[in-house]
Residue, then its C-alpha position, 0 to 999 in steps of 0.5 A: m936592150s933592142e937592137k936597132v935596126i936597118y934595111e939596106k941593099h945588098p951586097v953593102s959594101p965593106e966601108r958602109k957596113a963599118e959605118l953602121r954598125q959603129k951606128g948600133y945597126k943590125i944590117i937586113d936586106a933591105r927585101f925584107a924591109p917593112d912596108g913604109y919602111e924608111h931610111p934612117e941612114p941615107t946611102k951618098e949615092a943618087k943612082g937606084s935610090k929607093a927614094g930616086k925610085a919613089t919621086a920618078e913613080k911619083k911623077a910618072a904616076e902624075e904624068a899618068e893622070l894628066k894624059a888622062k885627062l887630057q885624052a878625055a877632056l879631047t874626047e869629050k870634044g870630039v877631037q880625034f888623036s892617037p893612043d900613044a901622043g905624049l902630054e905635050d901634044l895631047q895638051k896642044l891638040l887640046d889648046e886648039a879645040k879651045 
């Protein structure tokens, strides 16, 4: 019979460790988790969770892509802008350039 393995960020609290062991899991440090690993037992803490980080990274990537598109559109129209301008500022410049 194969043992269920769960990758958990260490240090694991004694309560969490007892809970996971009761469910039949072998606990291994999350740094050894394989790529694409999805945690079967989400923790109750929202801060610092992998899902929260993934969502934040995805949002940052989407914002960077949108910023690049706005900068390209402004450059195409010959509008000058600061390279560290925010999304709102770039969108405002683009709206004014129309």
